[in-house]
N, C-alpha and C positions, 0 to 999 in steps of 0.2 A: 598288553605285552610290550616289553621293550623290543628293540630290534633283534630279530631271531637269526640264528646261524652264526657264522664266523664273525667275531668282534676283534679285528686286528690280530695281534699275536699274543695278547695278554688276557683274552677272555674267550678262549676257545672251548671251555667246559662250562656246564651248567653253574657250578659253584662260582666260577670266575665272572660269568655273565650276570648272576644275581647280584654280585658285589659291584659290578661295573655299570649297570644300566638302570634306567627308571622309565616308567610309562609316560605318556603325554596325555593331553586332554581327550584324545580320540581312542584311548586304549585302556584296558584293565590290566592290573598287575597280579600275577600269580607266581607262586614259588614251587620248587620241586618237592617241598615237604608236603604240600597239600595235594599235589598230583604227581605221583611218582612216575618213573619212566614206564612207558608202555600204555598209560592211560591218556594223559594229555600230551606229555612230552614223548618224543621218540628217542630211543637210544638210552644207554646207561648213564649214571650220574657223571661218568668221566668222558662220556662220548660227546660228539658234536651235537649241539642243541637244535631240535626242529619241532614242528607242530604235527600232532597226530590228527588225521582227518576224522570228520564226523563228531567232533567233540561239541557237546551243547554249550560248553563254556565259551566256545569261540563263535558259534553261529548266533547271530542276532544279539550279541552282547556288547557291541561297540556303542560308544556314546554318539548321540545324534548332533551333527553340526549342519544346520540347514544349508549353509553356503557351499558345503563340500559334497560334490556329487560323484567324484571319482577318487581312487586311491593314488598313492605315489607312482604306482606303475601304470596309471591311467585306466585301471579296471573300474567298471561302474560300481558305485557304492550306494546302498539303500539310504534314503533320507528319513526312514522311520525306524528301522531295526538293523543297523549296519553290523556286518560281521567284523570281529576283531581281526585286524591284520597287522602282523608285525612289520610289514613293509610300510605302514603309515608312519612309523617313528621317524622324526626328523623333517617332516613336511609341515610348513607353516603357511596357511592360506590367509590372504587378506580378506577381511569381511567389511571393513569400513563402518563398523557398527557405531563408532563414536564420532569420528571426524575424518578429515583427509590427511592427517598428520601420520606419516610413516613411523614416527618415533613414539606413538601412543600404543601401549601394549594391548589395550582393549580393542584395537582395530584388527587384531590377528586371532586366528583360530586357536593357537596355542597359548593365547593370552600373554605372549612374550614377544619382544621385538627381535626379528631375525638378526643373527650374527654370524660370524665366520664358521661356527660349528653347525649352523643350520644347513642340513644336507640339501633341502629343496624349498624354494619359495614360489608360490603361484599367485598371480593377480587375475582374478576373474572380473567380468564386466558388471560390477555392482555400482550403486548410485554414487557413493563417495569413492573417488579414485585417489590413490596415494600421491603425496607430495613429499619430497625429500628436502628438508631444511638443514640436514647434516649429512655427513658421509657414512655409508654403511657397507658391510661386506656380507655376501651370501654365497651359497654353493651354486647348484643348478637354479635357473631362474626362468619362469614361464610367465608370459603375458598373453592372456587369452585375446581372441579377436573381439574388438569392440572396447578393450580396456586401454587405459592410458596411464603411464607412470611419468610424473613430472619431477625432474631433478633441477632444483633451483641453482642459481649461479654460485660458484665457489664450492660445490659439493660433487662428490663422486659416488656412484654405486658400483662397487668393486665386485666382479663376478669371477668365482673360482672354478665354476663348472661350465655346463652347457647353457647357452642362451637360446630359449625357444620362445619365439615372439610372433604373435599374430596380430598385435596391436601397435601401440605407439609408445616410444620413450622420448619424451620431449623436455624442454626447458634448456636453460643456459648452462646447466651442469653437465656431467659426462658419465656415460656408462664405460667402465674400464674392464677389459678382459685381461686379468692378471693372474691366471692360474699357473701352476707349476708343471702341469702336463698339457699335452695338446688339447685345445678347446675347439668346440664346434658352435657355430651360429646356425640355427635352423628356423625355417618358417618364413612367412611373408610379412614384412615389418617395416615400420618407419622409425628411424633413430635420428635424433638431432646431432648429438656429439658422441663419438666413439673413439676410445683410446685402445690401442693394441700394445700391451706391455707384458708379453709372455714370450720368453726366449725360445720356448719349444714350438711356438707358432699357433695361429689361429686360422681356422678355415670356415668358409661359408659352405654349407651343405650343397652338394652338387646335384642332388636329385630334384625331381619336379616340385614346383610350388615353393621354392626357396628364393627369396628376393629381399635384399637389404636396401632399403631406400633411405639414403643419408641426406639430411637436409642442412646439416651444420658442418662440423669439422671432423675429419678422420685424422687422428694423431698417432703416427707410427713410432712409439717410443723404443720398443724392443720386440724382436722377432719379426716373422713374415706373415702378412695376411694373405691367404690364398683365396681368391674371390670365386674361382670356378665359374666366372662369367656372370655372377649373381649379385653384383654391387652396382648401384646407380647413384651418381652424384646429382641429386635433383636440383632443379632450378625453377623458380616462380617469381612472382612480383616481390616477395619478401626477401629474396636473396638466392645465392647459388652455393651449393655444397663445395667443399674444397678438401684437399689433402695437404696437411701441414708438412714442414720440413722433416725429412727422414734421412737415414744413413743406410748404405748398403742396399741390398735387395729387400726392401721392406713391404713390397706388394707384388704379387704375381697373378696372372689371369687377366682376362678382359674386364674392363670397367666401362659402363655406360655413363658418358659425360653429357649433361644437358646445358643448353644455352637458352635462357628466356629472352625473347624479343618483344618488348611492349609496343607493337606497331599499330594497335587499334586506333583509328582515326588519323594515323600519320604514316602511311606507307613510305618507305625510305630505304636508302642504301645503308649497308652495315659492313664494317671492316672487321673480318673474323680471323681468329687464329685457331689452330687445332692442336691439342696436347698429346697426340698419339705418335707412336713410332711409325715411320714411314712404310715399313715392310708389311705391317699387319693391319693398317687402317682400312676401313670400309670405303666403298665407292660413294660418290655424291648421291647417286640414285638410291642406293640402299639405305643411306642414312638421312640426309636432309630432305630427300623426296619420299621418304618412308616406303621405298620399293614400289612406288606407284599407288599405294593405298591412301585413301582419304579419311583421316581421323581428326575430328574436331580438337583443336588445341595443339596439334603436332605437325611438324614438317612444313614444307612450302612448295609452291610450284616454281619451276626454274626453266627459263626459255633461252633459246639461241637467237642470233640475228635473223630477223624475218619471221620468227615465231613458229617455224615448222616443227612438227613432231618428228621424232626419230632420234636415234643415238642416245636414248634416255631422256631427252628434253620433252617438256610439256608443250602443248600446242597453244599458241597465241598469235594467230596469223597477222603478218605485217608489222609486228612490234620489234623493238630492239632487244638485245640480249639482256639478261638479268644477272649474269654471273661473269666475273673476270678474274684473271690472276695477273700479278705484276711481272712484267717481262722486259728487262732492260730499260725501265723507266716508262714503258707503255702498258696499257691494260689490254689483255688478250682474252678472247673467249675460248674456253676449252673445247676440244673436238667432240667430246661426248661426256656423258655423266655415268655411263654404264661400266666403264673400265677406269675412268679417272678417279683416283682416290682423293679423299679430303686432305690427305697429307702430301699429295703431289704439289709441284710448283711452289715449293717453299712452305707448304702448310698454312698459307694465308690467302683469303679470298675477299673479293668485293662482291657482295650479294644483295640484290634488291628484293625486299620482302614486302608483299601486300598482305599477308596473313597466312593461316594454316592451309593445309592441302584441300580443305572444303571450299576455299575462296578461289573461284575461277574468274579472273579478270576479264575474260572474253564475254562473260554474261552478267558480271556483277561488279559494282564499284565499291562495295563494302570492304572493310578491312577487319582484321582480328589480331589479337595477340597470339603468339605461337611459341612452341618449344622446339628447337632443333637438337637432335641427339646423335652421337657417334659412339660406337662401341668397339674397343680394341685395347691392347695393352697400353699403359701410360708411359710417357717420358719420365724417367727418374734419374737422379744424379746430375752430373754436369752436362749441359747441352749448349752447343754453338749453332745459332740459326740466324736467318735473315736472307732476303732477296735483295742483292745490291744493285745500285745503279749510280750513275755519275752525280746526280743532284740529291736524290732522296733514295734511302733504303727502307724496305718494308720489313718489319720485325714482328713475327707472331709470338704471343706469350706461349712458351712451350709447356707450361705446367697446368695442372688442374687445380689452380690456386691463383689468387691475386699475387702480383709481384710489386715490389717497391722500386720505383725508378731511382730513388736515393741510393739504394744498394746496387742497382744495375750500373749507375754511374761510377760508383766506387770500384766495382769490379771490372770496368772497361775503360778507365781513364778519366781523370777529373775534367778534361776539356769538353766532355759531353754535357752540355747545359740546356739543350733544346730538344724537344720532340713534339710530334703532332699526333693528336687523337681525333678520331672521326666522331662527330656528334650527330646521331641520326635525327634529332629534332631541331637541328640548326637549318634555317631556311626552308625551302620548298621540300627537299628530299635529303637533307643532311649536308654537313660541311665540316671542314677541318677547323680545329682549334689549335692554336700555337700555345705550347706550354713551355715556359722558360724558368729555369732555376735561378732565382735572384739571391739565394742565400741557403745556408744549411736548413734542410727540411722546409724550405719556403719556396712557393711556386706561384706564378702569375700566368693567367690564361688571357689569350686575345682570340676572339672578341672578349671585351671586358665583361665580367660577371657581376662586379660590384660587391662580391663576398669573398673574404679571405679564406674561409673554410671551404668554399666551393672551389676556389682556385687551387688550394692545396690537395684537394681530393683527386685531382687529375694525375698526381704522381703515382697512384695505385692503379696499375694496369690489371684489369679484371681477367678472370678465367674466360677463355674463348675470345679474347680481344687481340687485335693486332694494332701496331702503331708505326709511325714513320720517323726517321731521323734524318737530319740534313747532312748526311755523310755517306761515303762509299765504303761501307763496312758491315760485317756481321757482328752480332753481339754474343758474348759468353754469359750463360746463366748457370747459377748454382743453387742448390736447395735452400741455402741461407737467404736467398733473395725473396723467398715466399713471405707473405704477410697475411694476417687475418683481417687487416684494415682494408676497407674499400672507400672510406670517406673520413673526413675529419682533418685535424690540424689547425692550429690557431696562429701560425706564423704570419705576419703581415709584411708585405714588401716595403721596406723603408727606403726612401730615395729622395734626393734633393733635386732630381730631374724636374724640369718643366715638361708637361705632357699634354698632348691632345689625343684622347681616345675617340676614334671615329667609328661609330656603330651604324651599320646599314639595317634597316628594318623594312619588311614587305607587308603590304596589306593583305591580310588573310581573313577575308569576310568581315571586314570592318575593324579588326584588331590587328595592330602592327606587331609582328613577331620578328625576333632577331634573325638576321640572315647571314651576316658576316661582319667583320670589323678589323681595324688596324690601330696601331699605336705609333705615335711620333713623340720621341723623347729628346729633349734638348738639354745640353750640359756643356760647359766650357771645356771639359776634357774630351769631348767627342770630336771627331774630325769629319770634314766634308767628304762626300763620295762614299761608295759602298766598301765596307770593311767587314772584318769578322765580328764587329760589334752589332751589325745589322742581321736580321733574321729573314731568310728567304721564304717566300709564300708559295705553298703548293696550291694549285688552282682547283676550285671547287667545280663540280659538274653543273651546278646552277649559279646563282648569284655569287660572284667572286670579286671582292674589293681588295685592292693592294695599293701600297705607296710605290709610285714609279720613279726610280732613280736611275737615269741613264736607260740601260736595257734591262735592269734588274727589277723584279717585282718582289716587294718586301711586305711582311706582315708586321714587323716591328723595325722601325727605322730610328737610328740615333744620329743626331746632327749637332753642329755647334749652336751656341746661343745666338739669337738674332741680334746683329750689330747695326743693321740699317733696315733691312727687310729680307724676307725669305719666302720662297714659293714651294708649297708641297703639292706635288702633281699626283692626283688620284687616278687609279686605273679601275674602272668599273666594267666588268664583263658578264655576259650570260644572263642579262636581265630579261624578264618577260614583260609583256604589255600590262601595265597597271600602275599603281601608285606606290611610291617608296618614301622613306624618310631617312635623312641623316640625323643622328643624335650625336653631337660633338660635345665631349665632356673634358673641360680643362682642369689642370691641377698644377699648383705651385707657381703660377705666374704672378710675379711680385712687381714688375715694372709697370707703373701706371701709364707710361708713354707708349706702351705696346697696344696695338689694335689688330684685329684680324677680320678677314672677309672670306666667305665662300663664293668663288667666281663660277658662274654657269656659262660656259661657252656657247650653249645651244640658245638659251634665252637672252644671252648677252647682257646679263645683269649680275648683281652681286648682293649678298645678304650679310650683314654684320654678324660676327661671331663673338660672343661674350668670352672673355678670358678669366671669369670668375664663377659663372654658372653655366649649366648645360644649355645648348642651343639646338632646337629642332627645326629642320628645313625639309619640307615636303616637295616632291617633284614627281612628274609623270614620265614614264618610259613607254614609247610605242615602237617605233622603228626608225631606221635611218639615223639622222644626226641626234635625235633625242636619246638614242641608245649608244651613242659613240663612246668608245672606251676612255677618251681623253676629255669628256664633257666637263669635269669638275676639277678645280684646284683651290687650295687654301693659301691665302697671302697674309703673312704676318709682317707688320710694319712697326718700326720704331719712329714715332712721330717727331722725335728730336733730331732725326738724321735726314739729309737731303736724299731724294729718291734716285738721283743720277749725279755723277760727278761733273759732267760738262756735256754740252751739246755743240758739236762742231758743224757749222752750216756753210754751204756753198751753193751758188745758182749760176746757170749758164744759159745763154740765148742760142736757140737752134731754130732758124727760120722765123716762124711767127709764134713759137712757143718758148716758154722758159722752164728749164728742168731745175727743180729744187731738191738737193740731196742733203741729208744730215745724219750724223752718227752720234748716238747716245753712249757716252763713255761710262762703263761700269753700271749698266742699267739693272735696277733691282727692285724698284717699287713703283713703276710707272703704270698708270691706268691707260692714258692715250696721249696723242700729240695733235695740236692744232697748227696748221700752216696759216699764218696771218699775212695780209698784204696791205700796203699803204702807198699813196701817191706823194705824201708830204713828210714821211718818216715820223709823223706824230699820231695820226689817227689810223689805226690798224683795223682791218676787217678780216674775220675768219673766212678763209676760202676752201679749206679742206681739213679732214680729220682722219687719223690712223690710229688704231689701237697698238699698244706695246706688244711685242712678240717674244721677248726673251725673259727679262727679269731674273736672270740667273748670275748677275754680277759679271757679265761679259759685255763687250761692246756690241751695239745693235745699230744696223744701218737701215735707212728708210729713203724713199724717193717719192716725189709727186711732180706732175707736169701741169703747168699754167697754160691752158690752151687759148686764153684770151687776155694776155697782158694789155695794159693801157698804153697808148702812145706816150712817149716821154719816160719819166722815171717810175720805176716799180721797186718798192722796198719790201723785203720779205724777212720774217722772223718765225721762230718755232716756239710755241708755248707748250710745255710738258706739264701735265697734271698727275700727281702721284695718287696712289690709293688712299692716302690720308687727306686728299683735297688740296694739298699745297701745290702752288704753281711755280715753275722755273722757266726762264726765257733764255733763248740763244742770243748771240749778237745779231745785228741787222746787216743784211747785204743789199746792194742796189744793182738793178739791171735797167739800162736805157733801151727803149724799144721804139723803132721807127721803120716801117716797111711800105709806106704809101708811095704811089707813083709821083714823079715830079709834077708839081702844079696841080695835082689831083686833090679834090676836096669832096667831103660828104657832110652835108648839113642836115641836122635833125630839127624838125619843126613840128610841134613846139618842144622845147627842152628847158626846163622840166616838162614832162608830159602830164596831162590831167585826165586822160581817158585811154582807152585800149587802142586808139588810132593815132598814128603818127605819119609824117611825110618825110621822105628822103630826097634831097636834091643832090644829084650827082653832077659834078663839073670836072672836066679834064680827064675823065676816065675813058679808056678805049672802048669801042663797041663790043658787046658780047654778053654772055650769060654770067650773072653774078649770083652768089648765095649770100643771103643776109642771115646772121646768126646772133641770137641774144643770150647772154650768160648772166646768171644771177651772181650775188656777191661771193658765193662759195664755189664758183666755177661750173655750176650745172647748166647745161644748155636747156633753155626754156622756150626757145622759138627758133624755127628754121623756115626760110622762104626763098623763093627764086625771083630774080629781077632780069628781064630781058632789056638791056640797055642799048639805045640806038647810037651812042657816042656823042650826043649833044648835051647841053645842060638841061636835063630833064628832072621832073619831080614825080616820085612814086609814092602811093599810099600803101601803108602796111597796117593790117588788123592783127594786133598782138594781145591776145587774152591775158597773158602773163603779167601785163602792166597793171592789171587790177590790184596786184600786190605792191604796195609802195616799197621803194628801196632804190639802191644804186645798181645799175646794170652796165654791162659792156656789150656794145654793138660792133659786130665784125662783118665787113663787106669784102668779099674776095672773089676773084675769078680763077683762083688756083695758082696764079703766079704773082699777083699783086694783092695786098691786103691793106685795108684802111680800117682802123679801130677808133671808136668814139665811145665816150661815157654818156650814159643816159640816166636821168633821174626821173622816177615816177612819184608823183605827189598826190 
């Protein structure tokens, strides 16, 4: 039979129905001429058409379709002798008898491809599941549990009626609700992409066992989607569902938003944003702590300082807090999680995650991936948000979608060219990455990634993510800032800058992993000192590397080209005991006269740095000086330029010592200074050494005292050695020294000495106690002894082990008021 009963307004009688309808493969066709009214049909020829009960022509006379076990109204249908049912007309059931191609007629029970006039389509769980390689339109659409419909990219499945789904609607294509009357989505289902294009609205059924699990994009083109609390934006390792740009009130009702955290094997801090309106958001306990329940794969444990249980916090005795909010530039632990909403304190949180709720760090060191979820109404339309502070402001992504920083910048002023994202896998437990806009749609990350596409991907702020900006301001967001992109972009940062990218790596079980990094860029257009060209560095909780310029810590520093030499001071904080590496990567250095060194103030050594290929330097950090913040610096030298403009030298005699002072004018590439002394102004001997202390193109002053000048003339000069090995000398100054008593003499026998024993003959010295001191050529005291002199011409024997080392020595004999100095040679 064709469809029985009323047929619109043009086929309300039997005659009109016979002219308007036809049977399908599941029905038989009979006319009123064969079965007049009262036998098979009810009513007169002009009356409304119906079926008379008990007719043998109806019972058991339907065609058998093995895959069809129920009628259009979901009543059970015999698979051996089905009853003819007028209600079956218009239903087309997928059989998959031929293939998986939706567009093959043989795959359908009616042997026709469903179209806009097909009242109902049903997809059972058969072997061949349908794949759409083109766009199609149907009325009511049912997907049974265990069944999957795949809509390939570029294609739509347009639904005019009710969507009843217990299975999966997947693929890069889209299911479109575009009816002309209100539509309903019912059942528990998973859909990849869903478009709402019905001005009269679409609703998800509110009764039990209705849940739409969206894995792709919800596109609100027209009308309002009423969720009734039954929509989940799912997240997993493959991605996170999102809601595209909409206008007006395009969605009402609560939505569950998931955030997937891949922390297995890498427990870490995470910087999270929440996309819910503040007045209706759930508490931290009810959402991220799963109301205290422990379900594998979901939620996490959250602790307060000290790890005590109470106020909603989980117990982890003696441990630090695992959750903070940003408060005037500082991180603060919330008072509780039972009344504190996820949208409180600016809807942005710093959360340490070890795994799901089944992971108890008090008893286990394992980690696991987890999903955090929140359920409330969503932010829609224009949103202004951010937690402001003087140096850095924290900005949560307010939408359940990725947003494009390029659009954020455009909507908030073109001067906003830098932001910071938190990378959970950077270093021990995560760290900040500096992202700078270097041109239209082109971004550069620090630490360096080495990949243009990876650098550009940072511009897409993901759903559930928060970021920081180096400004004291909130940001305005609009729906047009949403984007489907989470990665990609091929723009490459083009620059003529010379650059050193310094990456810090930490030893992680024998493998060195990136912990932090900085960039130093040199160009003749840049100026010295800290300006708006430079980028401030937010400090990491663990290893934190910065360029130190005055009192400013920078992640990206811009400075003028090297004209003679330049020193880059590195600040390294929060290291652990272990082995680290610097990987220093140069770019665009073209001056062959330039050279560079990494200076280690702890080991007091230097390592050459190549300005053409990467250089790796390993070092140990333990405690004390080895972990000092200012341990390292990089010196770049132009070997064609002197390392100091001038050395101004002077010397003065004070008692029995000579004070030597010198000033290095415009010191900028000096390694160290040697003080040299001579008795004839021709043959000089090194007597002292001092390292350079400034090297910042300013004047540097130094001083050294000669405690053992020789009697007569003492000539002094300064030899400066640059980082490039070149030497510069000061002028020579003379000091005449004589402090002996009148007519007093001290004679050394033998001189030169040939053993460790010498004799001193004292003549003309007053009786008393004398001290004999011996100094080597660099002014170090190598012997001290006492002599009890009786005032006569006496000889005293001295045993001096230091004389075993051949060289020129100075012997000083003094009683505190009078001093006699003699030169002694050991051969």
